[in-house]
N, C-alpha and C positions, 0 to 999 in steps of 0.2 A: 507573842506567844499565844495570846487569847484567840486570835484569828486562826492560827494553825490548829490549836486545840479544838475550837469549834468545828473546824472542817473535818478533823479526824472523828470527832464524836458524831457528827452528822452522817458520815459514811458508815460508821458502825451501826448507828440507829437504823439507817436505810437497809443495810444487809440483814440485821436482825428482824426487821419488819418483813422483809422478803422471805426469810426462813420461816417466820411465823405463818405467813400466808400459805406457803407450801405445806406446812404441817396441818393447818386447818383444812386445806383442800384434800390432803391425804386421809385425814380422819373421816371426812364426809364420804369420800370414795370408798374407804374401807367399810364403813357402815353399810353402804349400798351393796358392796360385794358380798358381805356377810348375809344380808337379807336375801339377795338373789341366790346365793348358794343354798340357803335353807329352802327357798321356794323350789329350786331345782331338785334337791334331795326329796322333798315332799312329793313333787311330781313323779319322780322315779319310783318312789314307793307306791304311789297311786296308779302306776301304769299309764300316766298321762304324758302328753307331749311336753318336754322340758326345753325345747329349742329356744323359746323366747327368753327365759331367764338366763339360759346358757349363753346365748349370743350377747345379751346385754352385759352379762358379767365379763365375758371375754373382751368386750369393747372397753369397758372401764379398766380392766387389768392392763390392757395394752397401752393405756395412757397414764397409768398410775406411777408415781414417783416411788420406787421400791427402796430407796435409801432411807426413808423415814421409818422409824420403829413403829409408827402407828399402822403400818401396812402388814405387820407380821401375822396378826390374826386373820386378816383378809386372805393372805396367801395360803394359810393353813386350810381355811374353809374352802377356798377355790380348789386346792389340791384334793381335798376330801371329795368334793362334788364331782370333779372330773374323773378321779380314780373309780369312784362308785359307778358313774355312768359307763365307763369303759367295761368294767367287770359285768354289770348287769346286761349290757348290750352285746357282750362277747367280743369286745374290741381289745386291741393291745393296750396295756396300761401306759398312760403318758409319762414321760420322764420329766424331771425338773426342768430340763432344757426345753422340752416340748411346751411346757406351761410358762416358761421364762420366769421361774421363781427359784429361790435358793434351796439348797439340799435340805436344810433343817426344816424349813416350812413344809417341804414336800413330805419328809418323813413323818412329821407330826400329823399332817393331813392323812397320810396313809394309815397311821395308827388309828385315827378316828374313824376311818372307813370300816374298820373291823366291827365296830358297834353298829354301824348302818347295815352291814352285811348280816349281822345277827338278826336285826329287825326284818330284813327281807326274807331270810330263811324261815323265821317264825311265821311270817305271812304265808309263805308257800306251804308250810306244814299244816297251817289251819285250813288251807284250800286243798289239802291231800295231794299236793304236787311234790312228791318225794324226789323226782328226778331233778327238778329245778333247785330244790333245797340242797341236794347233794352237790350239784354243780357249784353253787355259791359257797357251800362249806369247803369244798376243795380250794377255792380261791381264798377264803378266809384263813384257812390253815396255812396256805403258802404265804400270805401276807404276814401272819403272826410269826411263823418261823423266820421269815426274812427280817422282821423287826427285832427279833431276839439277838441277832448277831452284833448289835450295837451296844457297846459298853463304854459310854463317854460320860464325863462329869456333867452334872446338871448345869454348871456354869457355861458349858459349851452348847449343850442341847438337853433341855429338861424332859428326857424321854422315858426315864425309868418308871415313873408312875403310869404312863400310857402303856408301857410293856406289861406291867403287872395287871392292869385292867384288861388288856387284850388277852393275856393268858387265861384269866378267869372267864372272860366271855367265850373264848374258844372251847374251854372244857365244859361250860354249861350248855353251849350249843351242841357239842359232840353228844352229850347226854340226851338232850332233847331229840336230836336226830336218831339216836339209837332207840329211844323209846318209841318214836314214831315209826321207825322201820319195823320194830317188833309188833307194834299194833297193826300196821298195815299188812303184815305178812300172815295175820291170823285169818 
């Protein structure tokens, strides 16, 4: 019995060690994707070329084990960066399938994009570029309205807080845009 038990325990130990290695690798890759997505978003806001962090992020994501819970934040950040990129560049918004991520991470990333759009709009307003600000506000409004249709328990997708934040950001941005429009029309 001891020999059999030893064999079983060794197999279990080996499988657990393998799972731990995958988890550690996923955590490291997730941290890298999160850093790269922040770099990409910073480059977008600065009007700089973001192709380098974008390509590196895509490369890491293509190899990442998405079954690990450690990758959820990375998928949200990846989604946020890619959606922001598409909107700012005037491209079609990528779907969860285009990004090869789950729907929940995509929605959470889309929700976070609303805050980044506010930041971009304020930058355009400070530069007196009302047309660009209005174009981005239209996208922001559309994202916000789309986000509000989801009414799911937090246990399924913890999106309610992001919906509340998005609604507040949208209304503050609407007010800022109105004030700028009135100021520029004088």
